[in-house]
C-alpha positions as CSV (number, residue, x, y, z in Angstrom):
1,M,83.5,-18.7,24.9
2,P,82.6,-17.5,21.4
3,P,84.6,-14.5,20.2
4,H,81.6,-12.2,20.0
5,F,80.6,-12.9,23.6
6,D,77.3,-10.9,23.5
7,E,76.1,-12.4,20.2
8,Y,75.6,-16.1,20.9
9,T,72.6,-18.0,22.0
10,G,73.6,-18.4,25.7
11,A,74.2,-14.7,26.1
12,R,70.7,-14.0,24.7
13,V,69.2,-16.5,27.1
14,A,70.9,-14.8,30.0
15,R,69.8,-11.4,28.8
16,V,66.1,-12.4,28.5
17,R,66.3,-14.3,31.8
18,K,67.5,-11.2,33.6
19,V,64.7,-9.1,32.0
20,R,62.2,-11.7,33.3
21,R,63.9,-11.4,36.8
22,L,64.6,-15.1,37.0
23,T,67.6,-16.8,38.6
24,Q,69.4,-19.6,36.7
25,R,67.9,-22.1,39.1
26,E,64.4,-20.7,38.6
27,L,64.7,-20.9,34.8
28,A,66.1,-24.4,35.0
29,D,63.1,-25.5,37.0
30,L,60.6,-23.7,34.7
31,S,62.2,-25.1,31.5
32,H,63.0,-28.6,32.7
33,V,66.6,-28.0,31.5
34,S,69.2,-29.1,33.9
35,Y,70.9,-26.4,35.9
36,S,74.3,-27.6,34.8
37,T,73.3,-27.4,31.1
38,L,71.7,-24.0,31.5
39,T,74.8,-22.5,33.2
40,K,77.1,-23.9,30.6
41,V,74.9,-22.7,27.7
42,E,74.8,-19.2,29.2
43,Q,78.6,-19.2,29.6
44,G,79.1,-20.3,26.0
45,A,80.8,-23.5,27.2
46,L,78.1,-25.7,25.8
47,P,76.1,-25.4,22.5
48,A,72.4,-25.1,22.8
49,S,70.6,-28.0,21.1
50,P,67.3,-27.2,19.3
51,S,65.3,-28.9,22.0
52,V,67.1,-26.9,24.8
53,V,66.6,-23.7,22.9
54,G,62.9,-24.5,22.5
55,A,62.4,-25.4,26.2
56,L,64.1,-22.2,27.3
57,A,62.1,-20.1,24.8
58,R,58.8,-21.5,26.1
59,A,59.8,-20.9,29.7
60,L,60.9,-17.3,28.9
61,S,57.8,-16.8,26.7
62,V,59.8,-15.5,23.7
63,P,60.0,-16.7,20.1
64,V,62.9,-19.2,19.5
65,T,64.3,-16.7,17.0
66,E,64.9,-14.2,19.8
67,L,67.3,-16.6,21.3
68,T,68.9,-17.8,18.1
69,G,69.3,-14.2,16.8
70,Q,67.4,-14.6,13.6
71,P,67.2,-13.0,11.1
72,Y,71.0,-12.4,10.9
73,L,70.6,-8.9,9.6
74,D,74.3,-8.0,9.3
75,E,75.0,-11.0,7.1
76,L,71.9,-10.4,5.1
77,R,73.0,-6.9,4.4
78,Q,76.4,-8.0,3.4
79,D,74.9,-10.4,0.9
80,Q,72.4,-7.8,-0.4
81,L,69.5,-10.0,0.7
82,D,67.8,-7.8,3.2
83,G,66.5,-5.5,0.5
84,L,64.7,-8.4,-1.2
85,I,62.5,-9.1,1.8
86,Q,60.2,-6.1,1.6
87,P,59.1,-6.7,-2.0
88,I,58.1,-10.3,-1.0
89,R,56.2,-8.9,2.0
90,E,54.4,-6.4,-0.3
91,A,53.6,-9.1,-2.9
92,L,52.0,-11.3,-0.1
93,N,49.9,-8.5,1.1
94,V,47.9,-7.8,-2.1
95,Y,46.5,-11.3,-2.5
96,D,42.8,-10.3,-2.2
97,L,42.8,-7.0,-4.2
98,G,41.8,-8.7,-7.5
99,P,43.7,-8.3,-10.8
100,D,46.3,-5.6,-10.9
101,P,45.4,-3.4,-13.9
102,D,49.1,-2.7,-14.5
103,V,50.0,-6.3,-14.8
104,I,49.6,-8.4,-18.0
105,P,50.3,-12.0,-17.0
106,R,52.1,-14.3,-19.4
107,P,50.3,-17.5,-20.6
108,P,49.7,-20.1,-17.9
109,E,52.3,-22.5,-19.3
110,E,55.0,-19.8,-19.1
111,L,54.0,-18.9,-15.6
112,A,54.1,-22.6,-14.6
113,A,57.5,-23.0,-16.1
114,H,58.8,-20.0,-14.3
115,A,57.4,-21.2,-11.0
116,D,59.0,-24.6,-11.6
117,R,62.3,-23.0,-12.3
118,L,62.2,-21.1,-9.0
119,C,61.5,-24.3,-7.1
120,A,64.5,-25.9,-8.7
121,L,66.6,-22.9,-7.8
122,V,65.5,-23.1,-4.2
123,R,66.6,-26.7,-4.1
124,A,69.9,-25.6,-5.6
125,T,70.0,-22.9,-2.8
126,D,70.3,-20.0,-5.1
127,I,68.1,-18.1,-2.6
128,K,69.1,-14.6,-3.7
129,R,68.0,-15.1,-7.3
130,V,64.7,-16.7,-6.2
131,A,64.0,-13.8,-3.8
132,A,64.7,-11.3,-6.5
133,E,62.3,-12.9,-9.0
134,L,59.6,-14.0,-6.7
135,P,57.6,-10.8,-6.1
136,G,57.1,-10.2,-9.8
137,L,56.0,-13.8,-10.3
138,I,53.6,-13.6,-7.4
139,G,52.1,-10.5,-8.9
140,E,51.6,-12.1,-12.3
141,V,50.1,-15.3,-11.0
142,T,47.8,-13.4,-8.6
143,T,46.4,-11.4,-11.4
144,A,46.1,-14.5,-13.7
145,A,44.2,-16.4,-10.9
146,H,41.8,-13.5,-10.4
147,L,41.1,-13.3,-14.1
148,S,40.8,-17.0,-14.7
149,P,37.5,-18.8,-14.2
150,G,39.2,-22.1,-13.6
151,E,41.3,-23.8,-10.9
152,Q,44.7,-24.2,-12.6
153,E,46.0,-20.7,-11.8
154,W,44.8,-20.9,-8.2
155,R,46.8,-24.1,-7.8
156,L,49.8,-22.5,-9.4
157,L,49.4,-19.5,-7.1
158,A,49.4,-21.8,-4.1
159,G,52.6,-23.3,-5.3
160,V,54.2,-19.9,-5.7
161,Y,53.2,-19.0,-2.2
162,R,54.9,-22.2,-1.1
163,T,58.1,-21.0,-2.7
164,A,57.7,-17.7,-0.7
165,Y,57.5,-19.9,2.4
166,D,60.7,-21.7,1.5
167,V,62.7,-18.5,0.9
168,T,61.5,-16.6,4.0
169,T,62.1,-19.7,6.2
170,K,65.7,-20.1,4.9
171,L,66.4,-16.4,5.5
172,G,65.0,-16.5,9.1
173,Y,61.7,-14.6,8.8
174,P,59.1,-16.8,10.6
175,D,56.5,-14.1,10.5
176,L,56.6,-14.0,6.7
177,C,56.7,-17.7,6.3
178,T,53.5,-17.9,8.4
179,V,51.9,-15.3,6.1
180,A,53.0,-17.3,3.0
181,L,51.4,-20.4,4.4
182,D,48.1,-18.6,5.1
183,R,48.2,-17.4,1.5
184,M,48.9,-20.9,0.3
185,D,45.8,-22.2,2.1
186,W,43.7,-19.4,0.6
187,A,44.8,-20.2,-2.9
188,A,44.6,-24.0,-2.5
189,Q,41.0,-23.8,-1.3
190,R,40.1,-21.9,-4.5
191,G,42.0,-24.4,-6.5
192,S,40.2,-27.3,-4.8
193,D,43.5,-29.1,-4.3
194,A,43.5,-31.5,-1.3
195,I,47.2,-32.4,-2.0
196,L,48.3,-28.8,-1.6
197,G,46.1,-28.4,1.4
198,G,47.7,-31.5,3.1
199,M,51.2,-30.2,2.1
200,R,50.4,-26.9,3.6
201,Q,49.7,-28.6,7.0
202,Y,53.0,-30.4,6.7
203,L,54.8,-27.1,6.2
204,R,52.9,-25.5,9.1
205,A,54.0,-28.5,11.3
206,L,57.6,-27.7,10.4
207,A,57.1,-24.1,11.3
208,Y,55.8,-25.2,14.7
209,L,58.7,-27.6,15.0
210,R,61.1,-24.6,14.6
211,A,59.0,-22.7,17.2
212,S,59.3,-25.7,19.5
213,D,55.5,-26.1,19.8
214,Y,55.5,-29.9,19.3
215,R,51.9,-30.5,20.4
216,T,50.5,-28.1,17.8
217,G,52.9,-29.6,15.2
218,K,51.6,-33.1,15.8
219,R,48.0,-31.9,15.6
220,L,48.8,-30.3,12.2
221,V,50.3,-33.6,11.0
222,R,47.0,-35.3,11.9
223,L,45.0,-32.6,10.1
224,G,47.3,-32.9,7.1
225,M,46.7,-36.7,6.9
226,A,42.9,-36.1,7.1
227,T,43.1,-33.6,4.3
228,L,45.0,-35.9,2.1
229,E,42.3,-38.6,2.4
230,Q,40.2,-36.3,0.3
231,A,42.7,-36.5,-2.6
232,D,42.7,-39.1,-5.3
233,P,44.7,-42.2,-4.5
234,G,48.0,-42.5,-6.3
235,R,51.7,-41.8,-6.2
236,V,51.4,-38.0,-5.5
237,R,49.2,-38.6,-2.5
238,D,51.6,-41.3,-1.3
239,V,54.6,-39.0,-1.6
240,V,53.0,-36.2,0.4
241,T,51.7,-38.7,3.0
242,G,55.2,-40.1,3.4
243,Q,56.7,-36.7,3.8
244,L,54.1,-36.0,6.6
245,H,55.3,-39.1,8.3
246,L,58.9,-37.8,8.1
247,G,57.9,-34.5,9.6
248,A,56.0,-36.3,12.4
249,A,59.0,-38.4,13.1
250,V,61.2,-35.4,13.6
251,L,58.5,-33.7,15.8
252,A,58.4,-36.8,18.0
253,G,62.1,-37.0,18.1
254,R,62.4,-33.4,19.3
255,D,59.8,-34.2,21.9
256,K,61.9,-37.3,23.0
257,D,59.2,-39.7,22.0
258,E,61.3,-42.5,20.5
259,E,58.6,-45.0,20.0
260,T,56.3,-42.7,18.0
261,A,59.3,-41.4,16.0
262,S,60.3,-44.9,15.0
263,G,56.7,-45.7,14.0
264,H,56.5,-42.8,11.6
265,L,59.9,-43.6,10.1
266,D,58.8,-47.2,9.5
267,K,55.6,-46.0,7.8
268,A,57.6,-43.5,5.6
269,Q,60.0,-46.3,4.7
270,R,57.2,-48.6,3.5
271,I,55.7,-45.8,1.4
272,A,59.2,-44.9,-0.1
273,E,59.7,-48.5,-1.1
274,R,56.4,-48.2,-3.1
275,T,57.0,-44.8,-4.6
276,G,60.8,-45.0,-5.2
277,P,62.7,-41.8,-5.6
278,A,60.3,-39.0,-6.0
279,E,62.4,-35.9,-5.6
280,K,60.4,-33.7,-8.0
281,V,56.9,-34.5,-6.8
282,H,56.0,-31.1,-5.3
283,W,59.8,-30.8,-4.9
284,L,59.6,-32.6,-1.5
285,S,62.7,-34.8,-2.2
286,F,60.8,-37.8,-0.9
287,G,62.1,-41.3,-1.4
288,P,64.4,-43.9,0.3
289,A,67.3,-41.5,0.6
290,N,65.1,-38.9,2.4
291,V,63.9,-41.5,4.8
292,G,67.5,-42.4,5.5
293,V,68.6,-38.8,6.3
294,H,65.6,-38.3,8.4
295,R,66.6,-41.3,10.5
296,V,69.9,-39.5,11.2
297,S,67.9,-36.3,12.1
298,V,65.6,-38.2,14.5
299,L,68.5,-39.9,16.2
300,T,70.1,-36.5,16.7
301,E,66.9,-35.0,18.1
302,L,66.8,-38.0,20.5
303,D,70.3,-37.1,21.6
304,Q,71.5,-40.5,20.3
305,H,74.5,-38.9,18.7
306,A,76.8,-41.9,18.3
307,E,74.0,-43.9,16.7
308,A,73.3,-40.9,14.4
309,V,76.9,-40.8,13.3
310,R,76.9,-44.6,12.6
311,T,73.6,-44.4,10.7
312,A,75.0,-41.5,8.6
313,Q,77.9,-43.6,7.5
314,T,75.6,-46.1,5.9
315,T,73.2,-43.5,4.4
316,V,73.7,-43.0,0.7
317,M,72.6,-39.8,-1.0
318,P,72.1,-39.8,-4.8
319,D,74.7,-37.8,-6.7
320,D,71.9,-35.6,-8.1
321,W,70.1,-35.1,-4.9
322,P,69.1,-31.4,-4.2
323,A,71.9,-29.3,-2.7
324,S,69.5,-28.0,-0.1
325,R,68.9,-31.5,1.3
326,R,72.5,-32.5,1.1
327,A,73.7,-29.4,2.9
328,H,71.0,-29.8,5.6
329,H,72.2,-33.4,6.2
330,Y,75.8,-32.4,6.4
331,A,74.9,-29.9,9.1
332,E,73.0,-32.4,11.1
333,V,75.8,-35.0,10.9
334,A,78.3,-32.3,12.0
335,Q,76.1,-31.6,15.0
336,A,76.1,-35.2,16.0
337,Q,79.8,-35.5,15.4
338,M,80.5,-32.5,17.6
339,W,78.5,-34.0,20.5
340,T,80.6,-37.2,20.2
341,G,83.9,-35.3,20.3
342,R,84.7,-35.8,16.6
343,T,85.5,-32.1,16.2
344,E,87.6,-32.3,13.0
345,A,85.1,-34.5,11.3
346,A,82.3,-32.1,12.4
347,F,84.1,-29.1,10.9
348,K,84.7,-31.0,7.6
349,N,81.0,-31.6,7.3
350,L,80.3,-27.9,8.0
351,Q,82.7,-27.1,5.2
352,L,80.9,-29.6,2.9
353,A,77.6,-27.9,3.7
354,R,79.1,-24.5,2.8
355,K,80.6,-25.9,-0.4
356,V,77.3,-27.4,-1.5
357,A,74.9,-24.6,-0.4
358,P,76.7,-21.5,0.8
359,Q,73.6,-19.2,1.1
360,Q,71.6,-21.8,3.0
361,T,74.5,-22.7,5.3
362,R,75.3,-19.2,6.3
363,Y,71.8,-18.6,7.7
364,H,71.3,-22.1,9.3
365,P,71.0,-21.8,13.1
366,T,72.2,-25.4,13.5
367,V,75.4,-24.5,11.7
368,R,76.0,-21.6,14.0
369,E,75.4,-23.5,17.2
370,T,77.6,-26.3,16.0
371,Y,80.4,-23.9,15.1
372,A,80.1,-22.3,18.6
373,G,80.3,-25.7,20.2
374,L,83.4,-26.6,18.2
375,E,85.0,-23.3,19.2
376,S,84.2,-23.8,22.9
377,A,85.7,-27.3,22.8
378,K,89.1,-25.6,23.0
379,R,90.7,-28.2,20.8
380,R,93.2,-27.5,18.0
381,M,91.4,-26.8,14.8
382,P,92.6,-26.0,11.3
383,E,93.5,-22.5,10.3
384,T,90.4,-22.3,8.1
385,F,88.2,-22.7,11.2
386,G,88.6,-19.0,12.1
387,N,87.9,-18.0,8.5
388,F,84.7,-20.0,8.6
389,G,83.5,-18.2,11.7
390,A,84.2,-14.9,10.2
391,W,82.1,-15.9,7.2
392,L,79.3,-16.9,9.5
393,G,79.6,-13.6,11.3
394,M,80.6,-15.2,14.6
């Protein structure tokens, strides 16, 4: 059982189940999670996979984050990150008030360069720095957009709102990431940008994936595809279309629909062969490497953990690939290795994720569930294992 016995996912499941006045057998029947799995998850003897957490959250009628414990406030306070959330919230709330009379925005090219730099910092997982600079940039670009008669600033504002989505998602604030996506749509429409509109539906689909609402996520993918048809043909549209296929593949995998997941991966692969590496096109990291790591992700979602580990061994990530994508991949490989009993290898990948992207890794629910699973395996682990748990706050 994890050392903080009242602060792991299974304990939260049990707590909510009792509030709902359900027995374990009743919750198992409602969620279609096996009774054996549920009891082991509640005891802390078995980690809760994302699909199990999602099924239990739906049956208990609570957000997934209530069971995962996000946001991790104690750790956010230790890292001085909690105080950066409210300014972002306030910046998102003044979108329709017109130009701020106290703000004199910089020239458009300087604002665009600043926005691009924050995107790069997100991919480098310097989340604290981005969160600190973001509210001021939102304020400047909002004023610039309201003062400008053209569409360029509105498109830039939509992109800045997308960065707000990235930050709030990584820090575990789904309510704010939803607000950021709504603002992104509002600005994209004023910028008449179908690419940004389609990308927004992709990001919404990911939000519904995390909320375990796969049906709505799939509908959003279809809507995103339809929106992209309004954009001019070319490499940029291909990249966003390919990324939508990758998102759809993970959604289908989480929903245990192997055939549909494979179909989307194959379509993404064909597009990636045409576009080549396109990591900086809207900072989506699309390309052959991204298709490869998504194959690992889908296999993990399908509970084909041994195949996921084998596929990861042949998946090559470019040396200059964004830290955010590399760390996410290491975390997913660690999860698959844990389920196949390769506990030491799993812990090494968790350590790699921390080395590459410490801020992102500390607030990643998959990392925490994998660590809890390794702890409950009761096998001998390196001395550094306990230190890693303390760093996570577990």
